[in-house]
C-alpha positions in Angstrom: -3.5 -3.6 -8.2 -1.4 -4.1 -11.4 2.1 -2.8 -11.1 5.3 -2.8 -13.2 8.7 -3.4 -11.6 12.0 -2.2 -13.1 15.4 -3.3 -12.0 18.2 -0.7 -12.6 17.0 2.4 -14.4 20.4 3.9 -15.3 18.9 7.1 -16.6 16.7 5.4 -19.1 13.4 6.6 -17.7 11.8 7.4 -21.1 12.6 3.9 -22.4 11.0 2.3 -19.3 7.8 4.3 -19.7 7.6 3.5 -23.4 7.9 -0.2 -22.6 5.2 0.0 -19.9 2.8 1.9 -22.2 3.5 -0.6 -25.1 2.2 -3.5 -23.0 -1.5 -4.2 -23.3 -2.4 -4.3 -19.6 -2.9 -1.0 -17.8 -0.3 -0.4 -15.1 -1.4 1.5 -12.0 2.1 2.0 -10.5 5.7 1.7 -11.6 8.3 0.6 -9.1 12.0 1.2 -9.8 14.6 -0.7 -7.6 17.5 1.7 -7.7 20.3 3.3 -9.9 17.6 5.8 -10.9 20.1 8.6 -11.6 18.0 11.7 -10.9 20.3 14.1 -12.6 18.8 17.6 -12.8 21.7 19.0 -14.7 25.4 18.3 -15.7 26.6 19.6 -12.3 24.9 16.6 -10.6 27.3 14.2 -12.5 30.0 15.2 -10.0 28.1 13.5 -7.2 27.5 10.2 -9.1 29.8 7.3 -8.3 30.5 5.9 -11.8 33.5 5.8 -14.1 33.8 8.9 -16.2 33.0 7.0 -19.4 29.6 6.1 -18.0 28.7 9.7 -16.9 25.7 10.6 -19.0 22.9 13.0 -18.2 20.1 10.7 -19.1 16.5 12.0 -19.6 15.3 12.6 -16.0 16.0 16.3 -16.2 13.2 16.7 -18.7 10.7 15.3 -16.1 12.3 17.5 -13.4 11.9 20.7 -15.4 8.4 19.9 -16.6 9.3 19.3 -20.3 7.9 15.8 -19.9 5.3 14.3 -17.5 5.6 10.8 -16.0 2.6 9.0 -17.6 2.5 6.5 -14.6 2.7 7.1 -10.9 6.3 6.1 -10.0 8.0 5.0 -6.7 11.8 4.5 -6.6 14.5 3.7 -4.1 18.2 4.5 -4.4 21.0 2.3 -5.5 24.8 2.7 -5.7 24.9 4.8 -8.9 22.8 7.9 -8.0 22.7 11.6 -8.2 23.8 11.7 -4.5 23.8 15.4 -4.1 20.1 15.6 -5.0 18.9 12.5 -3.1 20.9 13.5 0.0 18.5 16.5 0.3 15.7 14.0 0.8 16.8 11.6 3.5 13.1 10.7 4.4 12.0 10.7 0.8 10.1 13.2 -1.3 8.9 14.1 -4.8 11.9 14.3 -7.2 9.5 15.3 -10.0 5.7 15.4 -10.5 4.4 11.9 -10.3 7.8 10.5 -9.3 8.4 9.7 -5.5 11.7 8.8 -4.0 11.4 6.8 -0.8 14.5 8.1 0.9 17.0 5.9 2.9 14.1 3.9 4.2 10.3 4.4 4.1 7.0 2.7 4.3 4.0 4.0 2.3 0.5 2.9 1.4 -1.0 2.9 -2.1 -4.5 1.7 -2.8 -4.6 -0.6 0.2 -1.1 -2.0 -0.4 1.7 -1.5 2.2 5.1 -0.9 0.5 8.4 -0.7 2.3 11.8 0.3 0.8 15.4 0.6 1.7 18.0 2.3 -0.5 21.7 1.6 -1.1 23.9 -1.4 -0.8 25.7 -3.2 2.0 29.2 -2.4 3.2 30.4 -4.1 6.4 32.8 -1.2 7.3 30.2 1.5 6.9 27.1 -0.3 8.2 27.8 0.7 11.8 29.0 4.2 10.9 27.0 7.4 11.2 26.1 9.3 8.1 27.8 12.5 7.0 24.8 14.9 6.6 26.9 17.6 4.9 26.9 18.2 1.1 30.6 17.7 0.9 31.6 14.9 -1.5 35.2 13.7 -1.0 36.2 10.7 -3.0 35.6 8.6 0.1 32.1 10.1 0.7 31.2 9.6 -2.9 31.7 5.9 -2.4 30.1 5.6 1.0 27.0 7.8 0.8 24.9 5.0 -0.7 25.9 2.4 1.9 23.1 1.1 4.1 23.4 2.1 7.8 22.3 0.4 11.0 19.8 3.2 11.6 18.0 2.3 8.3 18.0 -1.4 9.2 16.7 -0.8 12.8 13.9 1.5 11.6 12.6 -1.3 9.4 13.2 -4.1 11.9 11.0 -2.5 14.5 7.9 -2.7 12.2 5.2 -4.8 13.9 1.7 -3.7 13.3 0.9 -4.9 9.8 2.4 -7.2 7.2 4.4 -5.6 4.4 2.9 -6.5 1.0 5.9 -5.3 -1.0 9.5 -4.7 0.0 12.0 -2.9 -2.3 15.8 -3.1 -2.1 18.6 -2.5 -4.5 20.9 -5.4 -3.5 19.7 -8.9 -2.7 19.0 -10.4 0.7 22.0 -12.6 1.5 21.5 -16.3 0.6 18.3 -15.8 -1.4 20.0 -17.3 -4.5 19.7 -20.7 -2.8 15.9 -20.6 -3.0 15.7 -20.3 -6.8 17.4 -22.0 -9.8 21.0 -21.5 -8.6 22.4 -23.6 -11.4 20.8 -21.4 -14.1 22.0 -18.3 -12.3 25.6 -19.6 -12.3 25.3 -20.4 -16.0 24.4 -16.7 -16.6 26.8 -15.2 -14.0 29.6 -17.8 -13.4 31.7 -15.2 -11.6 29.1 -15.2 -8.7 30.3 -18.6 -7.6 33.0 -17.5 -5.3 30.8 -14.9 -3.5 28.0 -17.5 -3.2 30.4 -20.1 -1.7 31.7 -17.6 0.9 28.3 -16.1 1.7 29.3 -12.7 0.4 26.6 -12.4 -2.3 23.9 -10.1 -1.0 23.1 -8.1 2.1 22.9 -9.9 5.5 20.8 -7.1 7.0 18.2 -7.6 4.3 18.2 -11.3 5.0 17.3 -10.5 8.6 14.6 -8.1 7.5 13.1 -10.7 5.2 13.0 -13.3 7.9 11.5 -10.8 10.4 9.1 -8.8 8.3 8.0 -11.6 5.9 6.8 -9.5 3.0 4.6 -11.2 0.4 6.8 -9.8 -2.4 10.4 -8.7 -2.5 11.8 -6.8 -5.5 15.5 -6.1 -6.1 18.0 -5.2 -8.8 21.8 -4.5 -8.7 23.3 -7.7 -10.1 22.0 -7.1 -13.6 20.3 -10.5 -14.0 16.7 -11.7 -13.8 16.1 -14.1 -11.0 13.1 -15.7 -9.1 13.1 -17.4 -5.8 10.6 -18.4 -3.1 11.7 -18.2 0.5 9.7 -20.3 2.9 9.6 -18.9 6.5 10.1 -21.0 9.6 7.4 -21.0 12.2 7.7 -18.9 15.3 6.7 -20.3 18.7 3.2 -18.8 18.6 2.6 -20.1 15.1 3.8 -23.5 16.1 1.3 -23.5 19.0 -1.5 -22.4 16.7 -0.8 -25.2 14.2 -0.7 -27.8 17.0 -4.0 -26.5 18.3 -5.5 -26.9 14.8 -4.1 -30.3 14.2 -5.5 -31.5 17.6 -8.9 -30.3 16.6 -9.0 -27.5 19.2 -10.1 -25.0 16.5 -13.1 -27.0 15.6 -12.2 -28.0 12.1 -9.7 -30.7 12.8 -7.7 -29.9 9.7 -3.9 -30.1 10.0 -2.2 -27.3 8.0 0.7 -28.4 5.9 3.5 -26.2 4.8 6.7 -26.6 2.7 9.7 -25.8 4.9 13.2 -24.7 4.2 16.2 -25.4 6.4 16.8 -21.7 7.0 16.3 -20.9 10.7 13.6 -18.4 11.6 13.9 -15.5 14.0 11.7 -15.7 17.1 9.5 -12.7 17.8 11.4 -10.0 19.8 9.9 -8.1 22.7 7.8 -5.4 21.3 8.5 -1.7 22.0 5.2 0.1 22.6 5.0 3.2 20.5 2.6 6.0 21.0 1.2 7.6 17.9 -2.1 8.8 16.6 -4.2 7.3 13.8 -3.8 10.1 11.2 -2.5 9.1 7.8 -0.4 11.7 5.9 -1.5 11.9 2.3 1.1 12.8 -0.3 -1.3 14.2 -2.9 0.2 14.6 -6.4 -1.9 17.6 -7.2 -1.4 16.9 -10.9 -4.2 16.4 -13.4 -3.8 16.1 -17.1 -5.6 19.4 -17.6 -3.4 21.2 -15.0 0.1 22.6 -15.0 2.4 20.0 -13.3 3.1 21.0 -9.7 4.8 19.5 -6.7 2.4 17.6 -4.3 0.7 19.0 -1.2 0.3 17.4 2.2 -3.1 16.6 3.6 -4.3 14.6 6.6 -7.0 12.1 6.8 -8.3 9.8 9.6 -7.6 6.1 9.1 -9.6 3.4 10.8 -7.6 1.0 12.9 -7.1 -2.4 11.4 -6.8 -5.9 12.7 -3.3 -7.2 12.2 -3.3 -9.9 9.5 -1.3 -13.1 9.8 2.2 -13.2 8.4 2.7 -14.8 5.0 4.4 -18.2 5.1 6.6 -17.4 2.1 8.2 -14.4 0.3 8.3 -14.3 -3.5 11.5 -12.7 -4.6 12.2 -11.2 -8.0 15.4 -9.5 -9.2 15.1 -7.5 -12.4 17.8 -6.7 -14.9 19.0 -3.3 -16.3 17.5 -1.6 -19.3 19.0 -3.4 -22.4 17.5 -5.1 -25.4 16.4 -8.8 -24.8 16.9 -8.4 -21.1 14.1 -8.8 -18.5 14.3 -5.3 -17.0 10.5 -4.9 -16.5 8.0 -7.3 -15.0 4.2 -6.8 -14.7 2.7 -8.1 -11.5 -0.7 -8.4 -9.9 -0.4 -7.5 -6.2 -3.4 -8.5 -4.0 -4.9 -5.7 -2.0 -4.5 -6.6 1.7 -6.4 -3.8 3.4 -9.7 -2.5 1.8 -10.5 -0.6 5.0 -7.3 1.6 4.7 -8.0 5.1 3.6 -5.6 4.7 0.7 -7.9 2.1 -0.9 -10.6 4.7 -1.2 -8.5 7.3 -3.1 -9.7 8.0 -6.6 -6.5 9.8 -7.7 -2.9 8.8 -7.2 -2.1 9.4 -3.6 0.5 7.9 -1.4 0.0 7.7 2.4 2.8 7.7 5.0 2.7 4.7 7.3 1.9 6.0 10.9 3.7 3.1 12.6 6.9 3.9 10.6 6.7 7.6 11.4 6.3 6.7 15.1 9.4 4.5 14.9 11.5 7.3 13.3 10.4 9.7 16.1 11.3 7.2 18.7 14.8 6.6 17.2 15.5 10.3 17.1 15.9 10.2 20.9 19.1 8.2 20.6 
């Protein structure tokens, strides 16, 4: 599928859509990596953590009230400059406007045979282990902590086992990812990153652990207002090392030794799996919006999904960080994402439909016991 990825939106939704539509290649899905600023009205500005001089209403409210219609199916995660009062009402995600889906604190969805994971917010070591305040009170402290990633978000993603993630979305960067791209060029553009890089404080350590464990094919992020590319090469787990030894010894029948570029980053061995009981129904998030119809919020349907054989994990993750919406800045990137699962029910959908991931739903149900 052909997608477009945006970094920090900062309320410039119309400008992003205009740029997507200006480009020649048809885009099936727009992905926004945070700082979306889903402000429904001026009252929502009180729950957005930005200096007063940057508090602007933006244009999202026109998509929210139906004045405008998103021309492209859109998925977004949260950042650290959000309409927190609104997004806090949707902890597990939901439609913030017709054709625009917010993934919640964390989520995994399917679109056209592609499995997409997302985690909202940024890292703060003091609040990572803290519980969330589920009330709608916004003290000055809560205004600055509501968007911090929590251990429960991290754990829900870490327990994923059944299928490879094709795409992972986050607002801040996985810790240390800058060392796997052109670091010298990054420091020329952002020289004040040097101290945080040297002390290991640039990026999110929880996201680094997720990248090493989940091994998504693509990882998209934003937050630092700079375009950056990197390729993270994963270390082999014990089972993979054994398989490669078998192949190189000719036990597989082809006698071909696989070669792979390695980084000196240490991998994480497979943890003991937790057996989760869940059915094979996929939840469809149907837009319910056609061009000839009045925009409406989506309905929920259920379809059976055939079981799939677990694919092998990718050996590397391609990382892309996108900039904010400004002239002559790389705030939008078009990407071709290979379809990993043509047997999944989402691949057979003719219209824009998102499907919940049954494994992820089972994990959430399991974690609610604790």
